N, C-alpha and C positions, 0 to 999 in steps of 0.2 A: 226565227229567221227574220232578218231585217228587211225593210222595204227595198233597199238597194239590192240585196241578194235576190229577192223575188224578181225585181226588174231585170237584172242581168240574165237570170234563167229564162224569163219569158221572151225578152227581146232577142237573145241569141237563138232561142228555139224557133221563133216565128221567122226570123231572117233566114236561118238555115233551111227551114221547111220550104220557103219560097225559092231560095237560091238553088236548092237541089233539083227542082224541076227544070231550071235553066241549064244546069250542068248536065242533066240527063239528056236533054234535047241536043246539047253539043256533042256529047260522047257518042250518041247514036249516029249523028251525022258523020262522025269520024270513024264509025264502025269499030269502036273500042268495046268489043264484046267478049265476055268470058264464055267460051264455048265448052260445053261439058266434055269430060273425058272419064276414063274408068276410075280416076281418083276423086272425081267431083262429087259433091253432095247435092247438086242441082241437076235438073234434067233438060233445061232449055237454055239457049244463048241469052245471057243477061248483061246489060251494060255495066261496066266497071268504072272506077274512078270517081264515084260519087263523093268520096271523102274530100274532094276539092272544095266542096261547099263548106265543110267543117273547117278546113284550113283557112279559107278566106275569112270566115267569120271570126275564128279565134285569133288569128294573126292580126286582123284589123282591131280586135278588142285589146290586144297587147299594145299596139301602137297608140290607140286612144288613151289607154291607161297611163302610159309613160308620158304622153303629151299633156295630160291633166295633172301630172305629178303624183299619181297614185300607185306607181310601180317603180321600185328602185332601178336605176340604169343597168346594174349588173344582171338583175333578174330579167329585165326586158331584153337584154342582149342574148342571154342564155336561151330564153324561150322564143323570142322573136326571130333572131338570126338562125339559131340552131333548128328551131321548128320549121322555118321556111326552107332550110336546106334539106331536111328530112322529107318534107312534103314534096319539094321539087324533084328530089330523087325518086320518090314513090310514083310521082306522076309520069316520069320518063319510063319507069318500069311498067306502069299500066299501059302506056301508049305504044311502046316498042320493045320493051324487055331490056334487061341488063344482066351481065354475068354475076354469078355469086361472089366472085372476088371483088368486083367493082363495088357492089352493094356493101360488102363487109368493110372495105377500106373507108368508104364514105360514112358509114354508120359510126365507125371508130372516130373519124374526124369530128362528126357532130357531137359525139359523146365527150370527147376531149374538150371541145369548145364549151359545152354546157357545164361540165365539171369545173373547168377553169374559172368561169365567170361566177359560178355559184359558190366557189370556195370549198367544194367537197373534197374528200380524200380521193387519191388517184385510182384506188381500187373500184371506185364508183363508176369508172368508165365501163368496166365489165358489166355492171348492173344496167347502165343505160342501153348499151348495145343489146344485152339480153332482153330488156323490156321491149325494145323496138321490134325485135324478131319474134319474141313470144307472143306479142299482141297480133302480129301478122299470122303466126301459126294458128291462133285461136279464132281467127276470122274465117271460119269455114262453113258456117250455116247462117241462114237468114236471121237477122235480129240479134245475134249473140253479142258481137263486139260492141255494137251501138248501145244495147241495153246495159252492158257491163260498164261502159263509160258514163252512162246516165246515172246509174246507181252509185258507182264508186266516186264519181265526181261530186255527186250530191252529198254523200256521206263525208267525204274528205272536206268539202266546203263547209259543211256544218261543224265539223270538229275545229277547223281553222277559225271559223267565226267565233266559236265558243272560247277559243284560245286568245281571241283578240287580234288575230293576224288577218286584218281586213284585206290586205293587198293580195296575199296568196289565195284567200277565200274567193276573191273576185275571179281569179284565173280558174279555180276549180269549178265554180258555178258557171263560168263561161263555157268550159269544156262540156259540163253536164248538159247545159241548155242546148248547145250545138248538136250534141249526140242525140238528145231528145227530139230535136227538130228533124234530124235525119232519119230517125227510127221508123216513122210511118212509111217512108219510101223503101225501107230495108226489111220491114216485117214480112213474114211469110204470107203469100209468095212475093219475094223481093222484086221490086221494079228496077233496082239498081244496087250494085255492091259498093262497099267502101273502097276497095282497091288498096294497093300499097300506100297511096297518097294519104288515105285516112287511117288505116290500121297502124302504120309505122309512126304517124304523127301522134296518135293517141298514146301509144306505148311510150314515146319520147316525153310527152307532157307529164304522164304519171310518174315517170322516173325522175324528171326534173323537179316536179312538185315535192316528191318524197325527199330529195336531197335538200331543197331549199327550206322546207319546213323543219327538217331535222337540224339544219344549221341555225335556224332562227329559234329553235327550242320550243316551237309551238306544237308540232305533231311529230313524234318519233318515227323513224324509218320502219320499225317493227309494226306499227299500226297500219301503215300502207300495205305491208306484206300480208297482214291478216285480212284486210278488206279485199285485196286482190288474190286471196288464197286459192280460189278455184282455178284462175288462169295460171298462177304460179305453179301449182302442183300438177295440173294436167299437162302444161307445156314442158315442165322439167322432167316429170316421170316418163312421159312419152319419148322425149328426146334421149334420155339415158337408155331407155329400153331399145330404141332403134339403133343407137350407137353400139350397144352391147351385142345386138343381133347382126352387126356389121352391115346394116342397111345404109343407103344414101340418105342420111337424115335431112339433108338440105333440099331434097326433092319433095314435091307435093305428095300427100298421102292421105289416108283416111283412118289413121291409127289412134287419134285422140279420143279420150273418153266421150266427149260430147258427140263426136262423129259416130262412134260405135253405138251410142244410144239411138241415133237416127237409124242406123242399120238394123237395130233391134225392133224398130217399128214406131219409135217416138217421132212426133212431128217436130219440125224446127221450132215452132212456136212453143211447144211444150218444154223442150229442152231449154230455150232461152228464158222462159218464165221460171223454171225450176232453178236455174243458175241465179236469177235475180233474187229469188226468195232466199237462197243460201247466202248470197251477198249481203242481204239485209240482216240476216242472223249474225253473220261475221261482223257486220258493222256494229251491232249491239255489243258483241264481245269486245271489239276494238275500243268502243267507247268506255266500257268498264275498265279495261286496262289503262286507257289514257287518263281516265278520271282519278284512278288510284294506282300509282306506280307499284304498290305492293302486290297488285293483282296482275301485273303485266306478264310475269313468267307463267303463272298457271293459265292465264287466258291464252297466251301464245301456244302453250302445249295442248290445251283443249281444242283450239282452232285447228292446229296441225293434225291432231288425231281425228277430228271430225271430217276434214276434207280428205285425208288419206283413206278413211273408212268409206267415204262416198266413192272414191276412185276404185277401191277394191270391190265395192258392190257393183259398179259398172262392169268390172272385169268378170264378175260372175254372171251378169246378164248377157254380156256379149264379149267374150275373151278376145284378146289381140290375136289375130290370125297367125298361124304358124308359117314360117318361111317355107317357100317351095310347095 
């Protein structure tokens, strides 16, 4: 890892760490609290919207990078404008709520914008919208979404750096550092939650990075899917099962595998650490596939098998509750 990469990680982490304290003070003064309900995994009112600190730091980093000529204009427009829109939408949701229809339409708009400027295929719009919402779905216990962003951003940044894609590596490390700076505030017991402003933005960033790196030929899309395997499988499998059971899939629930581990007696911290370890293992597999394309198919199959096996193991530990 180069000195510049380390500097980006450290600076973004330190600034986010300090800024989150100010954001927390502000949201508490506005009574922006996440009050527990039967579907919650927390037991006391907790401030939400802490992802605003991540948004400010990462979007400022994008602006700085393009001003210094270190980020192409099209990438900056996709990440900067699209990211700001997703973050602003999430902030409104955290502050006063939005209808599911409004959120969906706005997410599609942000996805179309990003895919257009990144030059990705139009089917990628579905992927971006899915990533925004999947990351939101997976932000249900202390420390999970932030630690995921730290590990995945770090692994992605390392691969991009090895591929010589310094510009996208900067963004990946920027996101990883900001998530790392937020993590101490969000670790069990969380002093503040990411909120939609943070979870939606992180999902958007990873989708945009995947499209941009695939377009540049530095890191294939499948590598990002492998590294994000835990979130992809848990979010997708749970969504499919809820739709199959004719449940209101868009409503808050506690059906995800990580939530059921907590219900089975695991602490939030234990689940977050376990997922981080799995992410690192998936990162090693992704690196093997990226390093030698002949290994990509077997690595992808092994990764999918391993994550699906873990999902099934969770099902045996704490099965999805029957309806009614």
